[in-house]
C-alpha positions, 0 to 999 in steps of 0.5 A, a space after each residue: 459440405 453443408 453438414 460440416 458447415 452447419 457443424 462449425 456454425 454450432 461449434 464456433 460460439 462454444 469455441 469462443 466461449 472457452 477461449 474467453 474463459 481461458 484468457 480470463 483465467 490467465 489475466 486473473 492469475 497474471 494480476 494476482 502475481 503482479 499484486 504479490 510481487 509489488 506487495 513484496 517489493 514495497 520497502 517499508 520504512 518509518 515515515 518519521 524520525 524516531 529520534 526526535 520523539 525519543 529526545 522529546 519524551 526523554 526530556 519531558 519525563 526526566 525534566 518534568 516537562 521542561 524542554 528549555 534545555 533542548 534544541 529547537 529542532 528536536 522539540 515538537 511544538 504544541 499549542 496552548 491546548 496541548 495539541 501538536 502544531 502543524 506548520 
């Protein structure tokens, strides 16, 4: 009986180490699968309206930079240095 008890005491750390490695591998695989699923499920769409930019640049090139005939909603405001104004 003492030999069995001694054998179990020797084997227990090895068994626990193997179990920890198995759970670490399982958690890594699950994390990777989650990242892949989330990356594939993201709906990529533009963050701005390209129509406003198209009308603005069309007015610049066709009217030599005069944007007076455009709507005020479609004009991108510039400051006196030519930089975009952020409101």
